[in-house]
C-alpha positions in Angstrom: 0.0 0.0 0.0 2.7 2.6 0.8 4.5 1.6 -2.4 1.3 2.4 -4.4 0.9 5.8 -2.7 4.5 6.7 -3.4 4.1 5.7 -7.1 0.9 7.7 -7.4 2.6 10.7 -5.8 5.5 10.4 -8.3 3.2 10.1 -11.3 1.2 13.1 -10.1 4.4 15.1 -9.8 5.4 14.2 -13.3 2.1 15.2 -14.8 1.9 18.5 -12.9 5.5 19.3 -13.8 4.8 18.7 -17.5 1.8 21.0 -17.4 3.9 23.7 -15.8 6.6 23.4 -18.5 3.9 23.5 -21.2 2.4 26.6 -19.7 5.8 28.2 -19.4 6.6 27.4 -23.1 3.2 28.9 -24.1 3.9 32.1 -22.1 7.4 32.4 -23.7 5.9 31.9 -27.2 3.3 34.6 -26.5 5.9 37.0 -25.2 8.1 36.3 -28.3 5.1 36.9 -30.6 4.3 40.2 -28.8 8.0 41.3 -29.1 8.1 40.4 -32.8 4.8 42.3 -33.4 6.2 45.4 -31.6 9.3 45.3 -33.7 7.4 44.8 -36.9 5.1 47.7 -36.1 8.1 50.0 -35.5 9.7 48.8 -38.8 6.5 49.4 -40.7 6.0 52.9 -39.2 9.6 53.8 -40.3 8.9 52.6 -43.9 5.6 54.6 -44.0 7.4 57.7 -42.6 10.1 57.4 -45.2 7.6 57.1 -48.0 4.9 59.5 -46.8 5.9 62.4 -49.2 4.8 61.8 -52.8 7.7 60.5 -54.9 9.9 59.9 -51.9 10.2 56.1 -52.4 10.6 54.4 -55.7 8.5 51.3 -56.4 10.1 48.2 -54.8 11.7 47.2 -51.5 12.2 50.0 -49.0 15.5 50.1 -47.2 14.3 51.2 -43.7 16.4 53.6 -41.8 17.2 51.9 -38.5 19.2 54.8 -37.0 18.8 55.0 -33.2 18.0 51.3 -32.9 20.2 49.2 -30.7 23.3 48.5 -32.8 23.1 44.8 -32.5 19.5 44.5 -33.7 19.0 44.4 -37.5 15.3 44.2 -38.2 15.9 44.0 -41.9 16.8 40.4 -41.4 13.3 39.7 -39.9 11.0 42.0 -41.9 10.8 43.5 -45.3 8.8 46.5 -46.5 7.9 47.6 -50.0 5.8 50.1 -51.9 4.0 50.2 -55.2 3.6 54.0 -54.9 0.3 54.0 -53.2 0.7 51.3 -50.6 3.4 50.4 -48.1 3.4 46.8 -46.9 5.6 45.1 -44.3 5.9 41.3 -44.0 7.7 38.9 -41.7 10.5 36.9 -43.2 10.1 33.8 -40.9 9.7 32.3 -37.5 12.3 31.8 -34.8 14.2 28.5 -34.7 12.5 25.8 -32.7 9.0 27.1 -33.0 6.1 25.8 -35.1 6.0 28.3 -38.0 2.2 28.3 -38.5 1.5 28.7 -34.8 4.0 31.5 -34.4 2.7 33.3 -37.5 -0.8 33.2 -36.1 0.4 34.5 -32.7 2.3 37.3 -34.3 -0.7 38.2 -36.5 -2.9 38.4 -33.4 -0.3 40.4 -31.5 -0.2 42.9 -34.3 -3.8 43.9 -33.6 -2.9 44.5 -30.0 0.3 46.4 -30.7 -1.3 48.7 -33.2 -4.4 49.3 -31.1 -6.3 47.8 -34.1 -5.9 51.0 -36.0 -4.4 49.9 -39.2 -4.4 47.0 -41.6 -2.4 44.4 -39.6 -2.7 40.7 -39.1 -2.2 37.6 -41.3 -2.2 37.9 -45.1 -5.0 36.0 -46.9 -3.9 35.5 -50.5 -7.3 34.2 -51.7 -9.1 37.4 -50.5 -6.1 39.7 -51.2 -6.5 41.2 -47.7 -4.8 41.2 -44.4 -7.1 39.4 -41.9 -7.0 40.7 -38.4 -8.1 38.6 -35.5 -9.6 41.7 -33.9 -11.9 44.4 -35.2 -10.0 47.4 -36.5 -10.8 51.0 -37.0 -9.7 52.7 -40.2 -10.4 55.7 -42.3 -11.5 55.4 -45.9 -11.7 58.9 -47.4 -13.6 60.9 -44.8 -15.5 57.9 -43.3 -14.2 56.0 -40.2 -15.0 52.3 -40.2 -14.9 49.7 -37.4 -14.7 46.2 -38.6 -12.4 44.0 -40.8 -9.9 45.3 -43.3 -11.4 46.3 -46.7 -8.0 47.4 -48.1 -7.1 45.3 -51.1 -3.5 44.2 -50.9 -2.2 42.5 -54.0 0.0 39.4 -53.6 3.0 41.4 -54.9 3.7 44.9 -53.8 6.8 46.4 -55.4 9.3 43.6 -55.3 7.9 41.8 -52.2 5.6 38.8 -52.6 3.2 38.3 -49.7 2.8 34.7 -48.7 -0.5 33.3 -47.5 -0.7 33.1 -43.8 2.3 35.3 -43.0 2.0 38.3 -40.7 1.7 41.6 -42.6 0.9 45.2 -42.3 -0.3 47.7 -44.9 -0.9 51.4 -45.1 -2.1 53.6 -48.0 0.2 56.5 -48.6 -1.3 58.3 -51.5 
């Protein structure tokens, strides 16, 4: 009888420990997604800022000015931005090693809505619909009308020289 109680206690400890590790991994992945979304939003805002004046950016990939950023952090290895003259898009180049790419892409896409206060076209690119799907309702201005809902901005699969892949986190802003 004491042997069975000890065995049951050991098994319970194993299962509880595994649950704790899974929770910790989930929390770490969520934090990594939030950090990635924050970096992506900053990178996108810099690209939009650089291209906000008419004719200030040629069609194609945008070399984002990262002045003032921590010298060891090069966001151009993680994100890329491009313009077609009327639209600036930023997309994520990939997921961190050791993570499930699809899960991480979805988590980053969701985090983009939180980071941007749901105020622009940010989320996961849906190639079939040619739109960026946000997991949260967004507010955006179309002409003089403010809308709350899902993105209605058409984002072609290729903007400038950047091809948006289905299911990849992306952001878009109209500049002209």
